[in-house]
Each structure stands twice: as C-alpha cells, then as structure tokens.
N, C-alpha and C positions, 0 to 999 in steps of 0.2 A: 504494500500500500504506500509506503513512504517513497519508493522509487517512482511509482505512478504519479503521485502527488507532485514530486519534484519535476518529473518530465513534463507534466501539464503546465506547471508554472513557467518552466524554462521556454516552452513553446509559445505560451500566451504572452510572456514578457521577456523577449530575447535580449541578451546582452549586446549583440552586434547590430541592433536595429539602427538604420541610418538616420532616424528622426531624433535620437537622443542628442541634446546639446550640452547637458550637464555631465561632462566626462572628465573633468580635472582630477577627480578622486578615483579614477579607474573605470573600466568598462562595466563593472558590476554594481557601481554605486547607484545610478539612476534606476536601473531595474529593481534593485533592492528597495528603494523608496516606494516604487509602485506596488511591489509585492506586499510590503508591510502595510500600505494603505488599504489594499484589498482585504487583508486579514483583520486589520484593526489592532489597536493597542491593548485591548482588554478582553477578558473572558469571564463569563459568569457561569459558575458550576453549581448544580443543585447537590445538597448534602442531606441525607436522611439517615437518622439513627447513627450519626457519626461516620457514615460511609459516603463516598461519591455515589450519586444516584444517576449513573449513566446507563444508556441502553446497551443491549448486547453487542452491537457493532460500533459503539462510540468509543473514541479514544481522545487523548490529549497530546498534541504535538507542539513542541517549541521549535520554531523555525528560525534558522539563521540564513539570511538571503545574500550575505556577502561571501565571496569565495574564501576570504581570510578575515572573518569577523573579529572585532576587538572584544574587550571586556564588556559583559552584559550584567545587569542586575535584574532580579526577579522579586517583585513585591506581592505579598498576599494580604488581603484584607478580608477578614471573616465577619459576617453580619449574621445576627440571629439570636436565638434564645438558647441558652444551655439547659440541659436537663439532667 
C-alpha cells in the first residue's frame, strides 16, 4: 500500500514538471509543498475505550515528501473525558 500511495503521489505531483518555478531549494521542494497541502497539516483520530477506533482497513501514515527531509516534530493533543 505504501508503494502504491507513493507512486500515485509521484505521478500526480512530479518533481520534473516544467511548470515549477520555485526550484532554488531543489527539485523536490515545490512538489513536497503541494503534496503536504493535499494531505493537510493535521489528523483527527477517534479513540474509544483507550484504543484507536479505526476501521479494519484504516491505517496511519506519516509522510515525508522531500527526498532528504530534515528534522521533523510531531505534536499530539488529546481532547476528551477520562474514565
């Protein structure tokens, strides 16, 4: 699944597209911005009884769109009522 996802994204947002003008930071920079904007910066996950409440075929993927990404931070904010 991960390979198919990456293949689709690379075909939909190619690095070597002639229309990219923002290329000073490398050929993967502008495509990475577009891919990140398509996925969005946040994710909301349901939790039930202290467990992730995902469907059978659902999963969570953290995507790095740069060929050689830098340091990244992940923040988690939990909302709800404890029991």
